[in-house]
C-alpha positions as CSV (number, residue, x, y, z in Angstrom):
1,M,-18.7,-16.7,19.2
2,S,-21.1,-15.6,16.5
3,T,-24.6,-16.9,16.7
4,N,-24.5,-18.6,13.3
5,L,-21.4,-20.6,14.2
6,K,-22.8,-21.5,17.6
7,Q,-26.1,-22.7,16.1
8,K,-24.2,-24.9,13.7
9,G,-22.1,-26.4,16.6
10,L,-18.9,-24.9,15.1
11,K,-16.1,-23.2,16.9
12,E,-14.5,-19.9,15.8
13,P,-11.3,-20.3,13.8
14,P,-8.1,-20.1,15.8
15,G,-6.6,-16.7,16.0
16,I,-9.9,-14.8,16.2
17,N,-9.6,-12.2,18.9
18,K,-12.9,-12.2,20.8
19,K,-12.2,-8.9,22.5
20,L,-12.9,-5.7,20.7
21,N,-9.2,-4.7,20.8
22,P,-8.0,-3.4,17.4
23,A,-4.4,-3.7,16.5
24,T,-4.2,0.0,15.7
25,R,-5.6,2.9,17.8
26,V,-5.4,6.6,17.1
27,S,-5.4,9.0,20.1
28,S,-6.8,12.4,20.3
29,D,-3.4,14.0,19.6
30,G,-3.2,12.3,16.2
31,K,-0.7,9.6,17.2
32,A,-1.4,6.0,16.5
33,R,-0.6,2.9,18.5
34,L,0.3,-0.3,16.7
35,E,0.1,-3.6,18.5
36,A,1.4,-7.0,17.4
37,R,1.6,-10.4,19.0
38,I,5.0,-12.1,18.3
39,T,6.8,-15.1,19.7
40,R,9.6,-14.7,22.2
41,N,12.1,-15.8,19.5
42,V,11.0,-13.1,17.1
43,H,11.1,-10.5,19.9
44,A,14.6,-11.5,20.9
45,Q,15.8,-11.2,17.4
46,I,14.2,-7.8,16.9
47,K,15.6,-6.7,20.3
48,R,19.1,-7.9,19.3
49,A,19.0,-6.1,16.0
50,A,17.8,-2.9,17.7
51,E,20.6,-3.0,20.2
52,I,23.1,-3.5,17.4
53,Q,21.9,-0.3,15.7
54,G,21.7,1.6,19.0
55,R,17.9,1.9,18.8
56,T,15.0,1.1,21.0
57,V,12.8,-1.8,19.9
58,T,10.0,0.6,19.1
59,D,12.3,2.9,17.0
60,F,13.7,-0.1,15.2
61,V,10.3,-1.6,14.4
62,V,8.8,1.7,13.3
63,Y,11.9,2.5,11.1
64,A,11.8,-1.0,9.5
65,A,8.1,-0.8,8.9
66,L,8.4,2.6,7.3
67,E,11.2,1.4,5.0
68,A,9.1,-1.6,4.0
69,A,6.1,0.7,3.4
70,A,8.1,3.1,1.3
71,K,9.5,0.2,-0.8
72,A,6.0,-1.3,-1.3
73,I,4.6,2.0,-2.4
74,E,7.6,2.7,-4.7
75,E,7.3,-0.8,-6.3
76,N,3.6,-0.2,-6.9
77,S,4.3,3.2,-8.5
78,V,7.0,2.4,-10.9
79,I,6.2,1.0,-14.3
80,H,8.7,-1.5,-15.6
81,L,9.0,-1.8,-19.4
82,S,11.0,-4.3,-21.5
83,I,13.5,-2.9,-23.9
84,E,11.0,-3.2,-26.7
85,G,8.4,-1.5,-24.6
86,Q,10.8,1.4,-23.8
87,K,11.6,1.8,-27.5
88,A,7.9,1.8,-28.5
89,F,7.1,4.4,-25.8
90,A,10.0,6.6,-26.9
91,E,8.9,6.3,-30.5
92,A,5.3,7.2,-29.7
93,L,6.6,10.3,-27.8
94,L,9.0,11.4,-30.5
95,N,6.7,10.6,-33.5
96,P,3.1,10.5,-32.3
97,P,0.6,9.1,-34.8
98,E,-1.9,11.3,-36.5
99,P,-5.2,11.7,-34.5
100,N,-7.8,9.2,-35.4
101,A,-11.6,9.9,-35.7
102,A,-12.2,9.1,-32.0
103,L,-9.5,11.4,-30.8
104,R,-10.8,14.2,-33.1
105,R,-14.3,13.7,-31.6
106,A,-12.9,13.9,-28.1
107,F,-11.1,17.2,-28.9
108,Q,-14.3,18.5,-30.4
109,S,-16.3,17.5,-27.3
110,H,-13.7,19.1,-25.1
111,A,-13.7,22.3,-27.0
112,E,-17.5,22.5,-26.9
113,L,-17.5,21.9,-23.1
114,F,-14.6,24.0,-22.1
115,G,-13.9,26.4,-25.0
116,Q,-11.1,26.5,-27.5
117,D,-8.4,28.1,-25.2
118,Q,-8.1,25.2,-22.8
């Protein structure tokens, strides 16, 4: 228990692991170990699903986690536009507006820093 909590007569919140036992470890060969505490019911359900697919529990969990990670990354990477937004974007690409004063200054600064050819 931390000293501040102890001095105040408080207990650590439930679920705090007092051991220095991280949930993820990386070995010298570059492989990582992931640990998770789950209930027996959750384990039984995962084990059953793994058996249905002909996989080990480890393979099933790693594959499911990898799929979820890929989905989360993809959802974060894709920009969704409304129909109006799509039309405005296409219009700006097809018929870009004339450069304003700020853009002309930016081009001038770029040319001064990097030269005209870039």
